[in-house]
C-alpha positions in Angstrom: 0.0 -0.1 0.1 1.4 3.3 -1.0 1.1 6.4 1.2 -1.2 9.2 0.0 -0.1 12.8 -0.2 -0.5 15.1 2.7 -2.3 18.3 2.2 -0.4 21.1 4.2 -0.9 24.8 4.7 1.6 27.4 5.3 3.3 27.9 8.5 3.8 31.5 9.8 5.8 32.6 12.8 7.0 35.8 14.2 10.6 36.1 15.7 10.2 36.9 19.2 11.9 39.8 21.1 14.6 39.7 21.9 16.4 37.5 19.4 20.1 37.7 18.7 20.5 38.2 14.9 21.4 34.9 13.3 21.3 33.2 9.8 17.7 32.2 8.6 18.6 28.8 7.9 20.3 28.2 11.2 17.5 29.8 13.1 14.6 27.5 11.3 16.8 24.6 11.3 17.1 24.5 15.0 13.5 25.9 15.7 11.5 23.4 17.9 8.4 24.1 16.0 9.5 24.0 12.5 9.4 20.4 11.0 12.3 20.8 8.7 16.1 20.3 8.9 18.4 22.8 8.1 19.3 21.2 4.7 15.6 21.3 3.9 15.3 24.9 5.2 18.1 25.9 2.6 16.2 24.2 -0.1 13.0 25.8 0.5 14.8 29.2 0.6 16.4 28.6 -2.6 13.0 27.7 -4.3 11.1 30.8 -2.5 9.1 28.7 -0.3 10.3 30.6 2.8 9.9 34.3 2.7 10.6 37.0 5.3 8.4 40.0 5.6 6.8 38.8 2.3 10.4 39.2 0.5 12.5 36.5 -0.9 15.7 36.2 0.9 18.9 34.2 1.0 19.8 31.7 3.4 22.4 34.0 4.9 19.7 36.6 5.8 20.0 37.7 9.5 16.7 37.1 11.4 15.6 40.0 13.7 13.2 40.4 16.5 9.6 41.1 14.6 10.6 39.5 11.4 7.4 37.6 10.0 8.6 34.3 8.4 6.2 32.2 6.1 6.9 28.8 5.1 4.9 27.2 2.3 4.9 23.1 2.6 4.1 21.5 -0.6 1.9 18.4 -0.8 4.0 15.1 -1.6 3.2 13.3 -4.8 2.5 9.8 -4.2 5.5 7.3 -4.8 5.3 5.0 -7.7 7.2 2.2 -5.6 5.1 -1.0 -5.5 4.8 -2.5 -2.2 5.8 -6.4 -2.2 5.0 -9.1 0.2 8.5 -9.7 1.6 9.6 -11.0 4.9 10.0 -8.3 7.5 11.2 -8.6 10.9 9.4 -5.8 13.0 11.1 -5.4 16.2 8.9 -2.5 17.4 5.7 -0.8 16.0 3.4 2.0 17.2 1.3 4.7 15.3 4.2 6.8 14.7 7.4 4.7 14.0 8.8 1.2 13.8 12.0 -0.5 14.3 13.0 -3.0 11.8 15.7 -5.7 11.8 17.1 -5.7 8.1 18.7 -8.9 7.0 22.0 -8.7 5.0 21.5 -8.9 1.3 18.4 -6.4 1.2 18.9 -3.1 -0.1 17.5 -0.4 1.9 15.6 1.6 -0.8 15.3 1.4 -4.4 18.0 2.9 -6.7 19.9 2.4 -10.0 19.8 -1.4 -10.5 17.3 -2.1 -7.4 13.8 -1.1 -8.3 12.4 -4.3 -6.4 13.1 -6.5 -3.4 14.1 -3.6 -1.3 13.1 -2.8 2.4 11.1 0.1 1.1 9.0 -2.3 -1.1 8.4 -4.4 2.0 7.5 -1.4 4.0 4.9 -0.1 1.5 3.3 -3.7 1.6 3.1 -4.1 5.5 2.4 -0.6 6.8 -0.7 1.4 6.0 1.1 4.7 6.0 4.9 5.9 5.9 6.5 9.4 6.0 7.5 11.3 3.1 11.2 12.4 2.7 13.1 14.7 0.3 13.6 11.5 -1.9 10.5 9.9 -3.2 12.2 6.6 -3.4 12.9 6.5 0.5 9.4 6.8 2.2 9.8 6.0 5.9 13.5 5.7 5.6 15.2 7.9 8.6 18.7 6.2 8.2 20.0 3.5 6.0 22.3 0.3 6.2 24.3 -1.0 3.5 23.0 -3.9 1.6 25.2 -6.3 3.2 25.2 -5.0 6.8 22.5 -6.4 9.0 20.7 -4.7 11.9 18.3 -2.3 13.4 16.6 0.5 11.4 14.2 3.3 12.5 11.4 3.9 10.2 9.0 6.9 10.4 5.3 6.7 9.7 4.4 10.2 9.9 6.0 13.4 8.3 6.3 15.3 11.6 7.7 12.3 13.3 10.3 11.8 10.3 11.4 15.5 10.6 11.9 15.3 14.4 14.0 12.1 14.0 16.0 13.7 11.4 16.7 16.7 13.6 17.6 14.2 16.3 20.0 12.5 14.0 21.8 15.8 13.2 21.9 16.6 17.0 23.4 13.0 17.6 20.6 12.3 19.8 20.1 8.8 18.3 22.7 6.3 19.3 23.5 3.5 16.8 25.9 0.8 17.9 27.4 -2.0 15.8 29.4 -5.2 16.2 32.1 -5.4 13.8 34.8 -8.0 13.3 37.8 -6.6 12.0 41.0 -8.1 10.5 44.2 -7.9 12.6 44.6 -6.3 16.0 44.2 -2.5 16.8 46.9 -1.0 19.1 44.5 0.5 21.4 41.4 -1.2 23.1 39.3 1.9 22.9 39.6 4.7 20.8 37.9 7.5 18.3 38.5 7.7 14.6 38.0 11.3 13.3 38.8 11.3 9.6 37.0 12.8 6.7 35.2 10.8 4.2 34.4 11.6 0.6 33.8 10.0 -2.6 36.8 8.1 -4.2 38.1 9.4 -7.4 39.3 6.0 -8.6 35.8 4.1 -8.1 32.7 6.3 -7.7 30.8 3.5 -5.9 33.3 3.6 -3.1 34.1 6.1 -0.3 37.6 7.0 1.0 39.4 9.0 3.8 40.2 12.4 2.0 40.2 16.0 2.6 38.6 16.5 -1.0 35.0 17.4 -1.1 34.5 15.4 2.1 32.7 15.6 5.4 33.7 15.1 9.0 33.3 11.4 10.2 33.8 10.1 13.7 33.5 6.5 14.8 34.0 5.4 18.3 35.1 1.9 19.1 35.7 -0.5 22.1 37.4 -4.0 22.0 35.0 -6.8 23.1 37.1 -9.9 22.4 40.5 -10.5 20.7 40.9 -13.6 18.7 44.1 -14.9 17.1 43.9 -12.7 14.0 40.6 -10.8 14.6 39.1 -8.3 16.9 35.5 -8.2 17.8 34.5 -4.4 18.5 31.6 -2.5 19.7 31.3 0.6 17.5 29.2 3.6 17.7 28.4 6.2 15.2 28.9 10.0 16.1 28.3 10.8 12.4 26.4 8.7 9.7 28.6 8.9 6.6 28.2 6.4 3.5 30.3 3.3 4.5 31.6 5.2 7.4 32.7 2.0 9.6 34.0 0.1 6.8 36.1 2.9 5.2 37.5 4.0 8.5 38.8 0.7 9.6 40.1 -0.2 6.1 42.1 3.0 6.3 43.5 2.1 9.4 44.7 -1.2 7.7 42.0 -3.5 9.6 39.1 -3.8 7.1 35.9 -5.6 8.4 36.1 -9.2 7.9 34.5 -10.4 4.7 34.3 -6.8 3.3 35.3 -7.6 -0.6 34.7 -3.8 -1.2 37.2 -2.6 1.2 39.9 -5.2 1.6 38.4 -7.3 4.3 38.1 -10.8 2.1 40.7 -12.3 -0.1 42.9 -9.3 -0.4 43.9 -9.0 3.4 43.8 -12.8 4.0 46.5 -13.4 1.4 48.8 -11.8 3.6 48.5 -14.2 6.4 51.2 -16.3 7.5 50.7 -20.2 6.5 49.5 -21.4 9.9 46.7 -18.8 9.8 45.5 -19.6 6.4 43.4 -22.8 7.0 41.3 -20.8 9.7 40.7 -17.8 7.4 39.5 -20.0 4.6 37.1 -21.9 6.9 35.7 -18.3 8.2 35.5 -16.9 4.7 33.5 -20.1 3.6 31.0 -19.3 6.6 29.9 -15.8 5.6 29.6 -14.3 2.3 29.3 -10.5 3.4 31.2 -8.1 5.9 30.8 -9.1 9.6 29.1 -5.8 10.5 25.6 -5.9 12.4 23.7 -2.8 13.8 22.7 -4.5 17.0 21.6 -1.5 19.2 19.4 1.4 18.6 18.8 4.1 21.3 16.6 7.3 21.1 13.9 9.4 22.6 10.4 8.9 21.2 9.6 12.1 19.3 6.0 11.9 20.5 5.9 10.3 23.8 9.1 11.6 25.1 10.0 8.1 26.3 13.5 6.5 26.2 13.7 3.7 23.5 16.2 1.0 23.4 16.2 -2.0 21.1 18.9 -4.8 20.7 19.0 -7.6 18.1 21.5 -10.4 18.3 23.8 -11.0 15.3 22.2 -13.3 12.5 23.4 -16.9 12.2 26.2 -16.4 9.6 27.8 -13.9 11.9 27.4 -16.0 14.9 28.7 -19.1 12.9 32.0 -17.1 12.4 32.3 -16.2 16.1 31.6 -19.7 17.2 34.5 -20.9 15.1 36.9 -18.3 16.3 36.0 -19.1 20.0 36.4 -22.9 19.3 39.7 -22.7 17.0 40.7 -19.2 16.7 41.4 -17.8 20.2 
């Protein structure tokens, strides 16, 4: 079932006195009563959907006490994506949002080469309504997981909820924690990786650590178990860049085990000493994707204000790798 367009009316507000002059996009992006992220505010300003005192202004305009701001919210066209009766592991659901345990191998939303069989196709079939986003192919999607990463995803059913959750993401109020098995051993048992990530110039499908057209990316990690040639980590995202965990650990020379895109499969294991290779071969035959699982999700419910905490154990293929390591690789 596809979500229907929502009729909206202009939002109007008057900047209260006293208000310190600040950029329009910053003021509205941080305003508790405005259901738009700062990026969305900037797009609205550029297209004339946000005016001040009935005048079109730039995003750099400094708002002043007494300014009258009008925001025109356009109705969303219905999505053309079709719902599909695909298995869906619903961890939690209420009238406003849902938490889904996405299996590895499932693409989060339709894109080039993936128009069917995605999580969005399944969501459209199973849920009566989903929020809209700035991308028509991502109804309900608050954040995403790579195709071959399993774990918990947050889904919004309502536009206001979606925007509140997006604001919470920007303010780093949604905590996403992963289990990651990396190749080799880190020098420190606990640490923070603060390295910018941007699109690779050599392969546009991949990301890389770079200062060119990049964005800040921060990853926290904590050692849980140390095996013979691998470390099991608890990893928490402070930012949410594409492929962030995979790129950061690959850059450090410790790619996620099984990750063929960033050197964690045959490429890294060719360099092992001969006594380590039989175990590595056995492990690689056990799992066909990167050993990365989003096992914990924490956030404040945008409507009820309640603290929400959800956890999901690693799937069978990841567990099988850990069982082998515990038995033979420690």
